[in-house]
C-alpha positions in Angstrom: 135.5 102.2 109.0 132.1 101.4 110.2 130.5 97.9 109.1 127.9 98.3 106.2 125.2 97.4 108.9 126.3 100.3 111.1 125.8 102.7 108.1 122.4 104.7 108.5 119.9 103.5 106.0 118.8 106.4 103.6 115.2 107.5 103.0 113.4 105.3 100.8 109.9 103.9 99.9 108.8 100.5 99.3 106.6 98.4 97.2 105.6 94.7 97.0 104.6 93.3 93.7 101.5 91.1 93.9 100.1 91.0 90.4 101.4 87.8 89.1 99.2 85.0 87.7 100.7 82.3 90.1 100.0 79.7 87.5 102.8 77.4 89.0 101.6 77.8 92.4 97.9 77.2 91.6 96.7 79.9 94.0 97.5 83.5 94.7 100.8 83.6 96.3 100.5 87.0 97.8 97.8 85.6 100.1 99.3 82.3 101.1 99.6 82.2 104.8 102.9 81.2 106.3 103.3 81.4 110.1 99.8 83.0 110.1 100.7 85.9 107.9 100.2 86.2 104.1 103.6 86.1 102.2 103.0 89.7 100.8 102.5 90.9 104.5 105.6 89.3 105.5 107.6 91.1 102.8 106.1 94.5 103.5 106.9 94.0 107.2 110.6 93.4 106.4 110.7 96.3 103.9 109.2 98.5 106.7 111.7 97.1 109.3 114.4 98.0 106.9 113.3 101.6 107.4 111.0 102.4 104.6 108.9 105.5 104.8 105.9 103.6 103.7 105.1 100.3 101.8 102.4 99.7 99.1 101.3 96.5 97.5 101.0 96.9 93.7 98.5 94.6 91.7 96.7 91.4 92.5 93.7 91.0 94.7 93.5 94.4 96.0 90.4 93.6 98.4 92.2 90.6 99.8 95.5 92.6 100.2 93.6 95.3 101.9 91.8 92.9 104.1 95.3 91.6 105.1 96.2 95.1 106.2 98.1 96.4 103.3 97.8 99.6 101.4 97.2 98.3 97.7 96.9 99.9 94.3 96.5 98.7 90.8 99.1 97.9 88.2 98.7 101.1 86.1 98.8 99.1 83.0 96.2 96.6 84.0 96.3 92.9 85.2 98.9 90.7 83.5 101.3 93.4 82.3 104.1 91.7 84.1 106.6 92.7 86.8 108.2 95.5 84.7 104.8 97.3 84.8 104.6 96.8 88.5 108.1 98.3 89.0 107.1 101.3 86.8 103.8 101.8 88.8 105.9 101.9 92.1 108.4 104.3 90.5 106.0 106.7 88.8 102.9 107.3 91.0 100.2 109.2 89.0 96.5 109.8 89.0 95.8 106.3 87.7 97.6 104.6 90.5 98.6 106.8 93.3 101.1 104.4 94.9 103.3 106.8 96.9 103.2 105.3 100.2 102.1 107.1 103.4 105.1 109.0 104.7 106.9 109.3 101.4 106.6 112.9 100.5 108.6 112.6 97.2 110.8 115.4 98.1 113.9 113.7 96.8 112.3 113.8 93.3 114.1 111.7 90.6 116.8 110.9 93.2 114.3 109.4 95.4 114.9 105.6 96.1 112.1 102.9 95.9 112.7 99.3 97.0 110.7 96.9 95.1 110.4 93.1 95.8 108.0 90.2 94.7 105.6 89.1 97.1 106.7 85.5 97.2 109.9 85.9 99.2 109.9 83.1 101.6 112.4 84.5 104.1 112.5 88.2 103.3 115.3 89.9 105.3 115.4 93.6 106.5 119.1 93.5 106.6 119.3 92.5 103.1 116.8 95.0 101.9 118.7 97.7 103.8 122.0 96.5 102.4 120.5 96.9 98.8 119.2 100.3 99.4 122.5 101.5 101.0 124.4 100.2 98.1 122.5 102.4 95.7 122.6 105.4 98.0 126.4 105.0 98.1 126.5 105.1 94.1 125.1 108.5 93.0 125.7 107.4 89.3 123.7 104.2 90.0 120.3 103.6 88.7 119.4 100.4 90.3 121.0 98.1 92.9 120.4 94.4 92.7 121.7 91.3 94.7 123.6 88.8 92.7 123.3 85.1 93.8 124.9 82.3 91.9 126.1 84.8 89.2 122.4 85.9 88.7 120.8 89.1 89.4 117.8 89.0 91.6 115.7 91.6 89.9 112.7 91.0 92.1 114.7 92.3 95.3 116.0 95.6 94.0 116.5 99.3 94.9 115.6 101.7 92.0 116.1 105.5 91.7 112.9 107.1 90.6 114.7 108.8 87.6 114.9 105.3 86.1 111.2 105.3 85.5 111.6 107.4 82.2 114.1 105.3 80.2 112.3 102.0 81.5 109.0 103.4 80.3 110.5 104.0 76.9 111.6 100.4 76.9 108.2 99.2 77.9 106.4 101.2 75.3 108.7 99.6 72.7 107.4 96.1 73.8 110.1 95.1 76.2 108.6 93.1 79.1 111.6 91.5 80.7 113.2 93.5 83.4 116.7 92.7 82.8 116.3 93.3 79.1 114.5 96.6 79.8 117.4 97.8 82.2 119.8 96.9 79.5 117.8 98.9 76.7 117.5 101.7 78.9 121.2 102.0 79.5 120.7 102.0 83.2 123.6 101.7 85.7 123.4 98.7 87.7 125.1 98.3 91.2 125.7 94.6 92.2 125.0 93.7 95.9 126.2 90.7 97.8 123.3 89.4 100.2 122.5 86.1 101.8 120.8 83.7 99.1 118.1 83.0 101.6 116.9 86.6 101.6 116.0 86.4 97.8 114.7 82.7 97.7 111.2 82.8 96.2 108.2 80.5 96.0 107.2 79.5 92.5 105.6 76.1 93.3 104.0 74.5 96.3 107.3 72.6 96.8 109.0 75.7 97.4 107.0 76.7 100.6 107.9 75.4 104.0 105.6 72.7 105.4 102.4 74.2 106.8 102.1 77.0 104.4 
């Protein structure tokens, strides 16, 4: 059998969540420069390198993100709505937030896959992103594929089927804001994925950043 890395990556679109308040960091995480490139740009580049048909930044400083070279759109539920709202924006493009990336025709409909990650991954990995997308594609019954590190699911590095948007929206409308709780309330089928822990490490505080950032 071919190794997982040798299996072609199925078609997917990508989104980078940039709408957090960055309170613990003290400045906008998405635009912090590391090795000369904003964190959000580094994540978007990794998603593109994994094979995404297009990548869009969701929420945050839209002008700043666009100046950094990213396609950027607002959270459809407005600032401060949380990561679940950003995920729903990525999964359900509409007239308020047309987030379908360039090249993503949406022809796969509800079965289409969208990889969604937070903007603050310190060492985003194209290999880990591809592995996450492959894991979901290999399970037609799965709704979302999520890496598990130290027995914890890493929801900010996940591949979603677009069909998950409907039950997630129901949970969101009922007041749920935590991603894991919304997934449980929606009855979504989760596919666990094994990736390198470094690929999902994020930066919540200045101490989480490498020196020079």
